[in-house]
N, C-alpha and C positions, 0 to 999 in steps of 0.2 A: 504494500500500500504506500502511495506517495502522500505523506501527510502535508506536504506543501500546498496541495490543492484543497485541503480541508479548512474551512473557515472557523468552525466552532472549536474552541479550545478544549471543551470537555470531551469531544470525540477524539481529538489528538491524544489527550491524557489516557483515554481508554485504550487506544492502540498501543501507546508506549508501555502502559502497565502490562498488558497481556504479552507483549514482547519479552519484557524482563521476567514476568512470571513464568513463561514457558522456558526461558533459558535457565532459570533457577531450578525449576522442577526437574528438568533434564539433568542438570549438574548434580542434583541431590541423589539421583539414581545412577550416576556414573556415565552419563552421556554428554558431558561438558565439564569445563573447569570451574570449580567452586569459587575460587578467588575472582575470576573474571565475571562470573554471574553475580557475585556479591557486589562488585564495583558498579555493575549496571543497576542493581536494585538500590544501592546507596545513592546513586545519582538521581534516580527517580524520586526517592524519598525527599531529597534536598530540594528538588526543583518543583515538587507538586504537593506542597503542604495543604493545599485547599482541595485536593482530589478526594473523592469518596473512597478511593482505593488506598488512601494513606495508611490507615491502620493495618490493612492486610499486607501492604508493602513492608511496614515496620516488622511485622511478625515474620515475614519471609526473610528479611535481612537477618533477624535473630537466628532463624533456622540455619542459614548459610554460615553465620559466624560459629554456631555450635558445631556444625559439620567439620569446620576447620580447627576445632578444639579451642576456639577463642570464647570460652564459656562466660567469662566475666563481662565481655562486651555484649554477648548475647543476652545476658541477664539484664543489662541496662536497657536494651531494646524492649524486652518483654515487660519490664517494669513500667516503662513509658506508656505502653499500651494499656496495661492494667490500671494505671493512675488517671489516664485521660479519657479512656473510652466510657461513654455514658450508658452503654448497653451491657446487660449481664452476660450475654453469650461471648462477647469480646473479652470481658473481664475474666470469665471462666477459662477461655482459651489461653489467655495470657498467663493466668495463674498456673495452669497445667504445664505449659511450656517452661515457665520459670521453675516449677518444681522439678521437672525432668533435668533442667540444666544444673540445679543444685545437687541432684542425685549424681550427676556425672562428675562433680567435683567433691563428692563425699560430704556435702553439707546437709546432713540428715535432718536436723531440727528445722532449718530454713525450708527444706523441701517439704516436710510434713506440714508446715504452716501454710505454704502455698497451695498444696492440695486441699487442705481444709477450707481455705478461702473459696475454692471452686465448689466444693461439696456443699457449702453453706449458702450459696447464692440461690435466689428463687428460681423455680422452674417456670419462668414466665414467657420463654420464647422457644421456638422450634430449634432443635439442635442441642439444647442444654443437657439432655440425657446422655448424649454422646460424650460431652465434655466431663460429665460427672462420672461416667464409667471409666474414662481415662484417669480421672483423679483418684478413683477407687483403686485402680491398679498401681498408681504411684504411691498412694498411702500404704498399700500392702508391702511395697518394697521398703518403705521407711520402717514399718513394723518388723520386717525380717532383719533389717540392719540393726534393730534394737533387740535382736534375739527373741522376738515374739513370733516364732515360725508358724505355729498353729493358727494364730490370729491373722497371719499374713496370707496363708494359702487358702483359707476357707472362702473369702470373698473372690479371690481369683478363680477358683474352681467354679463358683457360681456364675461369674461372667462368661466363662468358657461354655458352660451348660446352656446359658440363655442366648448365646450368639446365634444369629440366623445362619443356616447352612451355606448360603451364598456369600456370606461376609468373610473376607480374608484379613481385613485390617484389624478388627477388634480381637478375634481369637489369636492372631499373630502377636499382637501386643500383650495379650494375656499370658500366652506361653512364655514370652520373654520375661514378663514380670514374675512368673512362676520360677523360671530358671534363675533369675537374679535373687529371688527369695531363697531358693535352695542353696545357692552359692553362699549367701550371707549366713545361712544356717548350717554350714559345713556338711552339706550333702551333695558332693560333686557329681556322683553318679546320676542322681535324680535331676540335677541341673543340666547335665549333658543330654539326657533324654528330652528334657523340655526344649532346649535350644535346637536339638536335632529335629524335633517336631516342626519348628518354624522353618528350618532349612529345607526340609523335605516336603512338608504338606502345604505350607503357606509361603512358598518361595516367590509367588507372584507379587507379594507385598514387599517391595524393595527395601523400604526403610526398616521394616522389622527384620528382614533377612540380614541386612548389614549388621544390626545389633547382635543377632544370633551368631553370625560368623565371627565377629570380634570376640565373643565369649568362647566359641568353639576352638579358636586358635589357642587360647590359654588352657582350656580344659583338656584338650587332646594332649598337650605337652605335660600337664599334670599327671595324666594317665600313662605317661611314657610311650606315647604314640606320635612321634615327631612327623611321620609321613602324613598322617591325617591332619595334623596342625598345619603343615606346609600346604596341604591341599586347600584348606579353608583360607589361609593367608593369600594364596594365589588367586582364589576366586574373588576375594576382597579387592585385590589390586587390579586384576584383569577386567572384572565385570563392573566393579563400582568405583574404581580409582581411589580406593581408600587404603591407608596403611594400617596394619594391625596395631592395637593399642600398646 
């Protein structure tokens, strides 16, 4: 599309947003460069503060920062959205993303607080239940990190049982939460099986599979199976352009 021929600025903003959105989503699943995509989203955010895509772009920029391990910067973006968005669904989405970022850096109390913020928001808008289920999985990981394994795994199992058969995102995230809980509870064999479930059954969910593979690299090494670890690491690099943790 030649935006030079378009007179309405709002239409140009739409086009530019979906360009950077597409580049970012492709980069997040290994079909582009994360840093380059991040630069494009950052440029859109700075140039279009009046766009109705502004909050979505901020969230997307946070996701790209997190994918490149810049967790503190990602937390700043998610916090901005949570503090400025007037709508509960955006507040919940930002709180869940912030909680996940805190989990990635081992900040368990902060993560738990963020997930509880999402869980306590009113169910006033469509999509809130999805955010609350994601927060439930995050809070389960916090409980497991606090050595409350039975309290952690019960709600995760419930989410898995309730997931629709055609859904791959939610059960994939749930099995990753289960695996993380088992790792925190010193049950590496059960953790391995949970992450393998994501790798083999929910591999179409790229973001969840990346998390599973990162854990499998470490778990296979712990079980003295370096060839399987190398296989998972190779898949991370070749398919998703990610380095093992």
